[in-house]
C-alpha positions as CSV (number, residue, x, y, z in Angstrom):
1,M,126.0,180.4,66.0
2,S,126.1,176.3,65.3
3,R,128.4,177.3,62.1
4,I,130.6,178.8,64.5
5,M,130.8,175.7,66.7
6,D,131.4,173.6,63.5
7,R,134.0,175.7,62.9
8,N,135.8,175.4,66.1
9,G,135.4,171.8,66.0
10,V,137.4,171.4,62.7
11,L,140.2,173.8,63.8
12,K,140.6,171.4,67.0
13,I,140.8,168.8,64.6
14,V,143.4,170.2,62.6
15,S,145.2,171.5,65.4
16,V,145.9,168.0,66.9
17,I,147.3,167.1,63.4
18,I,149.3,169.6,63.3
19,A,150.6,169.3,66.8
20,F,151.0,165.2,65.9
21,I,153.2,166.0,63.1
22,L,155.1,168.8,64.7
23,W,155.7,165.5,67.8
24,L,156.8,163.1,65.1
25,Y,159.0,165.5,63.8
26,A,160.8,166.7,66.9
27,V,161.2,163.3,68.0
28,S,162.5,162.6,64.6
29,E,164.7,165.4,64.8
30,L,166.4,165.5,68.5
31,N,165.4,161.9,69.2
32,P,165.8,159.6,65.9
33,E,166.3,155.9,65.7
34,V,169.8,154.3,65.6
35,T,170.9,151.0,65.8
36,R,174.8,150.5,67.5
37,P,177.1,147.4,67.3
38,L,177.5,145.8,70.7
39,S,180.9,143.2,70.5
40,D,182.2,141.0,73.3
41,I,179.3,139.9,74.3
42,E,179.0,136.8,76.5
43,I,178.4,133.4,75.6
44,E,176.7,131.1,77.3
45,I,175.7,127.0,76.9
46,E,172.6,125.4,78.1
47,N,171.1,122.3,78.0
48,E,173.9,120.4,77.4
49,E,172.7,117.4,79.8
50,I,169.3,117.3,77.2
51,L,172.0,117.1,74.8
52,I,173.8,114.2,76.3
53,N,170.7,112.3,77.7
54,K,169.8,112.0,73.4
55,G,173.7,110.3,72.7
56,F,175.1,113.6,71.1
57,T,177.6,115.5,72.5
58,L,179.9,119.2,71.1
59,V,182.9,117.9,69.6
60,K,184.7,121.8,70.5
61,D,184.0,124.7,72.6
62,P,181.4,126.8,70.6
63,P,182.9,130.9,70.5
64,S,183.3,132.0,73.9
65,R,182.1,135.6,72.8
66,T,179.8,137.5,69.5
67,N,178.9,140.7,68.6
68,I,175.1,141.8,68.0
69,R,173.7,145.4,66.7
70,V,170.6,146.7,68.4
71,R,167.9,148.9,67.0
72,G,165.9,151.7,69.3
73,L,165.6,155.3,69.7
74,G,168.8,156.9,70.5
75,N,167.8,157.9,73.9
76,D,167.2,153.9,74.9
77,V,169.8,153.0,72.6
78,S,172.3,154.8,74.4
79,K,170.8,153.1,78.0
80,V,172.0,149.7,76.7
81,K,175.1,148.3,78.6
82,A,176.6,145.3,77.3
83,D,177.5,144.1,80.7
84,N,173.5,143.2,81.0
85,I,173.5,141.1,78.3
86,K,174.4,137.4,77.5
87,A,173.5,135.4,74.2
88,I,172.3,131.6,75.1
89,I,173.4,128.8,73.1
90,D,170.1,126.5,73.8
91,L,171.6,122.6,72.9
92,S,168.2,121.1,73.8
93,K,166.9,122.3,69.8
94,I,169.9,119.7,68.1
95,E,168.3,116.5,66.8
96,K,170.8,115.3,64.7
97,E,175.3,115.3,64.6
98,G,177.3,116.8,61.9
99,T,177.9,121.1,62.0
100,Q,175.2,123.3,62.3
101,R,174.1,126.9,62.8
102,L,172.3,127.5,65.9
103,A,170.1,131.3,66.5
104,L,171.6,132.8,70.0
105,R,169.0,133.7,72.6
106,I,169.9,137.2,73.8
107,D,169.2,137.7,77.4
108,G,169.5,140.9,79.2
109,L,168.6,143.6,76.6
110,T,167.3,146.8,78.3
111,P,165.4,149.1,78.2
112,R,162.5,147.0,76.8
113,E,161.6,148.8,73.1
114,V,165.5,148.3,72.5
115,R,165.7,145.3,69.9
116,L,168.0,143.3,67.7
117,D,168.7,144.4,64.3
118,S,169.2,141.0,63.4
119,V,169.0,137.6,65.1
120,P,172.7,136.4,65.5
121,E,174.4,132.7,65.1
122,V,176.6,130.5,65.8
123,S,178.5,127.1,64.1
124,I,178.6,124.1,66.1
125,E,179.7,120.5,65.5
126,V,178.0,117.9,67.2
127,N,179.1,114.2,67.1
128,R,177.0,111.1,68.5
129,I,178.6,109.7,71.7
130,R,181.3,106.7,71.9
131,R,182.9,104.5,74.0
132,K,185.8,102.9,73.8
133,T,188.8,100.6,75.7
134,I,192.0,101.6,75.0
135,P,195.1,99.9,76.2
136,V,197.4,102.0,78.7
137,E,201.5,101.7,78.2
138,I,204.1,102.9,80.7
139,E,206.9,104.6,79.1
140,L,210.2,104.7,81.1
141,Y,212.8,107.5,80.2
142,G,216.6,108.6,81.9
143,Q,219.6,106.3,82.4
144,R,218.6,103.5,83.6
145,P,220.8,102.6,87.2
146,K,224.2,100.2,87.2
147,D,224.1,97.1,88.4
148,Y,220.5,97.4,88.7
149,Y,218.2,95.6,87.3
150,V,214.5,97.4,86.2
151,H,211.6,95.2,85.2
152,D,208.3,96.1,83.1
153,P,206.3,98.0,85.0
154,I,203.4,96.4,86.5
155,I,200.0,98.4,85.1
156,N,196.6,98.3,87.0
157,P,194.4,98.5,85.2
158,Q,196.1,97.6,81.9
159,S,193.0,99.2,79.9
160,I,190.9,102.1,80.4
161,T,187.4,103.7,78.9
162,I,186.9,106.9,77.3
163,V,183.8,108.4,76.2
164,G,182.9,111.4,73.7
165,A,182.7,112.7,70.9
166,E,183.0,109.9,68.4
167,S,185.5,112.0,65.8
168,L,187.8,112.3,68.8
169,V,187.6,109.0,70.6
170,D,188.3,107.4,66.7
171,Q,191.8,109.5,67.2
172,V,192.8,108.3,70.6
173,V,194.8,104.2,69.9
174,K,196.1,104.5,73.8
175,G,196.4,105.8,77.2
176,A,199.9,106.5,78.7
177,A,202.1,107.5,81.4
178,E,205.9,108.8,82.0
179,V,208.4,107.5,84.4
180,N,212.0,108.7,85.0
181,I,214.3,105.9,86.4
182,E,217.1,108.0,86.8
183,D,219.4,106.6,89.5
184,V,216.6,104.5,90.6
185,E,217.7,102.0,93.3
186,D,214.7,100.7,94.6
187,T,210.9,99.3,93.7
188,L,208.7,102.6,92.7
189,N,205.1,102.7,93.6
190,L,203.2,105.2,91.8
191,S,200.1,106.8,91.0
192,L,200.2,108.4,87.8
193,P,197.8,110.6,85.3
194,I,197.0,109.1,82.2
195,T,197.7,110.8,78.8
196,L,195.8,110.4,75.5
197,Y,197.6,109.3,72.2
198,G,196.7,109.2,68.8
199,D,198.6,107.3,66.7
200,D,200.9,109.6,65.5
201,N,202.0,109.4,69.1
202,K,200.8,113.3,69.7
203,K,198.9,113.9,72.1
204,I,194.9,114.6,72.4
205,G,193.6,116.3,74.9
206,S,189.7,117.8,75.4
207,K,187.1,118.5,77.5
208,Y,184.6,116.3,75.1
209,I,186.5,113.4,76.0
210,E,185.9,111.7,79.5
211,L,188.4,108.8,80.9
212,L,186.2,106.6,83.1
213,Q,189.7,106.4,85.0
214,E,191.9,109.3,85.0
215,Y,194.5,107.3,87.3
216,V,196.8,104.7,86.7
217,L,198.6,102.0,89.7
218,V,202.1,101.6,88.4
219,S,204.7,99.5,90.1
220,I,208.2,98.9,88.9
221,P,210.6,96.3,90.4
222,V,213.9,97.5,90.7
223,Y,215.9,94.8,92.1
224,N,220.2,94.5,92.7
225,L,221.9,92.6,89.0
226,K,224.0,89.8,89.2
227,T,225.2,88.2,85.7
228,R,226.6,85.1,84.2
229,V,225.4,82.6,87.1
230,P,226.3,79.0,85.9
231,V,223.5,76.6,85.3
232,T,224.0,73.3,87.0
233,P,222.1,70.2,85.8
234,T,220.8,67.5,88.3
235,L,221.7,64.2,87.3
236,I,219.7,61.2,89.2
237,G,219.7,57.9,88.9
238,E,222.9,55.6,86.7
239,P,222.8,54.9,83.3
240,A,222.1,51.1,82.2
241,E,225.2,48.9,83.1
242,G,228.2,49.2,81.2
243,Y,227.9,53.0,80.4
244,V,228.3,56.2,82.0
245,V,228.3,60.0,80.7
246,D,231.0,61.4,79.0
247,S,229.6,65.0,78.6
248,I,226.8,67.0,79.6
249,T,226.0,70.7,77.3
250,V,223.9,73.1,78.8
251,S,221.5,76.0,77.0
252,P,222.0,79.0,77.8
253,S,224.8,77.8,80.3
254,D,224.2,80.7,82.5
255,F,222.0,83.7,83.3
256,S,221.7,87.2,84.8
257,I,220.0,87.1,88.4
258,N,218.5,89.9,90.1
259,G,216.7,90.6,93.6
260,E,217.8,91.8,96.6
261,R,221.3,91.8,97.3
262,D,221.8,89.8,100.3
263,L,219.3,86.9,98.1
264,I,221.7,87.1,95.0
265,N,224.8,87.4,97.0
266,N,224.0,83.7,97.9
267,V,223.2,82.4,94.8
268,S,226.7,81.2,92.9
269,K,224.6,78.8,90.7
270,L,221.4,77.9,89.2
271,I,220.5,74.6,89.2
272,T,217.7,72.4,87.1
273,E,214.8,70.2,88.1
274,E,215.8,66.2,88.1
275,I,216.6,64.8,85.4
276,D,216.4,60.8,85.6
277,I,219.1,59.1,83.6
278,T,218.0,55.8,85.3
279,G,218.6,52.6,82.4
280,R,219.4,55.0,79.6
281,N,221.7,53.3,77.1
282,K,221.1,56.4,74.8
283,D,222.5,60.4,74.3
284,L,219.6,62.6,76.2
285,N,217.9,65.6,75.1
286,I,215.7,67.4,77.2
287,S,214.1,71.1,78.2
288,V,213.9,71.3,81.8
289,A,213.2,74.2,83.9
290,L,215.3,75.5,86.6
291,E,214.5,75.3,89.8
292,E,212.8,77.9,91.7
293,I,214.6,80.2,94.3
294,Q,212.1,82.4,96.1
295,G,212.9,86.3,95.8
296,I,215.0,85.5,92.7
297,Y,214.6,86.8,89.5
298,I,215.8,85.0,86.5
299,D,217.1,87.5,83.4
300,K,214.0,89.5,82.2
301,R,211.5,87.6,84.3
302,L,209.6,88.2,87.1
303,T,208.5,84.5,87.2
304,N,211.3,81.1,87.2
305,D,209.4,79.9,84.7
306,V,212.7,79.9,83.1
307,K,213.7,76.2,80.7
308,V,217.2,75.5,79.6
309,N,217.8,72.6,77.1
310,V,220.7,69.6,78.2
311,R,222.3,67.4,76.8
312,I,223.6,64.7,78.0
313,N,226.0,62.3,76.2
314,L,226.6,58.7,77.2
315,I,229.3,56.7,76.6
316,E,230.2,52.6,76.5
317,E,232.2,51.8,79.6
318,T,235.8,50.9,79.2
319,I,236.5,48.5,81.1
320,Q,239.6,45.7,82.3
321,R,239.5,42.0,82.4
322,S,242.1,39.4,82.9
323,F,242.1,35.9,80.8
324,E,244.1,32.9,81.6
325,I,245.5,31.2,78.5
326,D,247.1,27.8,79.5
327,E,248.5,26.6,75.5
328,I,251.7,28.6,74.4
329,E,252.6,27.7,71.2
330,L,256.6,27.5,70.4
331,L,257.7,28.7,67.3
332,N,260.5,28.2,65.6
333,I,262.3,25.4,67.7
334,P,266.3,25.4,67.0
335,T,267.2,22.2,64.7
336,G,268.2,19.3,67.2
337,Y,266.6,20.6,70.0
338,T,263.8,20.0,72.0
339,A,262.0,22.7,74.2
340,Q,260.0,22.6,77.5
341,V,257.7,25.8,79.2
342,L,258.3,26.1,82.8
343,D,255.5,28.6,82.7
344,E,252.5,26.9,82.0
345,K,250.2,29.5,81.9
346,I,249.6,33.0,81.4
347,T,248.0,35.7,82.3
348,I,246.5,38.4,80.1
349,V,245.0,41.4,81.3
350,A,243.0,43.1,78.4
351,K,240.6,46.8,78.3
352,G,237.9,47.2,75.5
353,K,234.4,48.4,76.0
354,Y,232.0,46.5,77.9
355,S,230.1,44.7,75.9
356,T,232.7,43.6,73.7
357,M,234.8,42.6,77.2
358,N,231.5,40.9,78.3
359,M,231.7,38.6,75.4
360,L,235.2,37.8,75.1
361,T,236.5,34.3,76.6
362,A,240.1,33.3,77.0
363,D,240.0,31.2,73.5
364,A,239.8,34.9,71.9
365,F,243.3,35.3,72.4
366,T,246.9,33.6,71.6
367,A,250.1,33.2,73.2
368,A,253.2,31.8,71.7
369,L,256.9,32.3,72.1
370,N,259.6,32.5,69.0
371,L,262.3,29.6,69.9
372,E,264.6,31.3,66.8
373,G,268.4,31.5,67.0
374,L,268.3,30.2,70.7
375,T,270.6,27.9,71.8
376,E,270.5,25.2,74.4
377,G,269.8,25.9,77.9
378,E,267.0,28.1,80.0
379,H,265.6,31.2,78.6
380,E,263.2,34.3,79.5
381,L,261.2,35.4,76.5
382,S,258.4,38.0,75.8
383,P,255.3,36.4,74.5
384,Q,253.8,36.9,71.6
385,L,250.0,38.3,72.0
386,V,247.5,38.2,69.3
387,T,243.9,40.0,70.9
388,P,240.9,40.5,69.4
389,T,239.8,43.7,67.5
390,N,239.1,47.0,69.6
391,V,240.6,45.1,72.3
392,T,244.2,46.5,74.5
393,K,247.0,44.6,76.2
394,E,247.3,46.4,79.6
395,G,249.5,43.7,80.6
396,T,250.8,39.9,81.4
397,E,251.5,37.9,84.2
398,P,254.2,36.7,84.0
399,V,255.7,39.1,82.0
400,K,258.4,36.8,80.7
401,I,258.1,33.2,80.2
402,R,261.0,30.6,80.8
403,V,261.8,27.9,78.5
404,I,264.4,25.6,78.4
405,L,266.2,24.1,75.4
406,T,267.3,20.3,75.5
407,P,269.9,18.9,72.6
408,I,268.3,15.3,71.3
409,T,271.1,13.0,72.2
410,P,270.8,9.2,70.7
411,S,269.9,7.4,73.6
412,T,266.6,9.5,73.9
413,N,263.8,7.2,73.9
414,E,260.5,7.3,71.4
415,N,258.8,8.3,73.9
416,E,260.5,11.2,75.1
417,G,260.6,12.3,72.0
418,A,257.3,12.3,71.1
419,Q,256.7,14.0,74.8
420,D,259.0,16.8,73.4
421,Q,257.7,17.1,70.2
422,T,254.2,18.1,71.6
423,A,255.6,20.9,73.5
424,G,256.3,22.4,70.2
425,P,254.1,21.8,66.9
426,N,256.5,23.9,64.8
427,N,259.4,21.7,65.5
428,P,260.9,19.9,62.5
């Protein structure tokens, strides 16, 4: 009896083994283990804030999609849906900069018996975070309006700070905005978005560069224009005695002005600040500012701090003076005659430099009458005058001098003869 029971136990064990083998066979044949590719799996980034807190940032976006392969029993693998799966990049694991590969974490893979055939990876580029201050420029384009002056833009702020991936930030040299001034006839006040540019004037745009101020306020003054407005210097005081202003030269001699139409239409000239020439006797060369006119802008400037060079040439004044000569020399008294001058004095009007004329006395002039060839009687003669160097005779009073020639007779006493002789020292 016991033998029979032992034999049945062995049979049972063998039966179980055979059944397991048959099950394995059935499973392997009817529901085998398979691999299956899944494409276009969405990739999400996780813990980017942690990466930034470490002082790092991505340089560019990693791939947004990836492909995976899953393995498992055919029935299980067939139940996997790609739409339920996400691939995760965990940036919290990054501890250094540079290009590196990170394993993706796959979420949403069901049934749970299904597994990855291999762990997918992506390549990412990581930089340190850098701050940089760059200038802001405004670029004007379009035909400038006729008869209007467009001033340089007034920018606020004139520079901005950018923050981001070091390799990207290093490429940026400026921020800029564009303004169309075609047919503009009034001042522009704008708020404009800032675009980043590299040194090759190529635009640089990336989500991994942040502008701490994305807009710039721009004011572009546009005013009516008036050209060739002359400059007139303002002189005060008088030169030294005997000196006068001969000429004035201003350089530049005129300017373009701009401002509101009503204002510039009332401006016919620009005047300088006062130039004091009191007591001067030498030329003056001076740089002087133009007098400010409220609301008027000179040349290309939005300020009135404009200077011109003024040259003032002084010359010594030419004056006239009268000199009275009471000695008239008689020349060439004819033989046998005595001569008597009826007009005992002659007044000479002369002209010359102030300093010269003030130093002259009547002794500097000589007057003479040439009696050669004259006969008895009264004669009117033009005097021969000799004036000092650089002095010009303007006239005499009287114009002609009267002189009488009288024959010498035997009855003429010695005293009378002697008196006549003194009237003409050249008398023979």
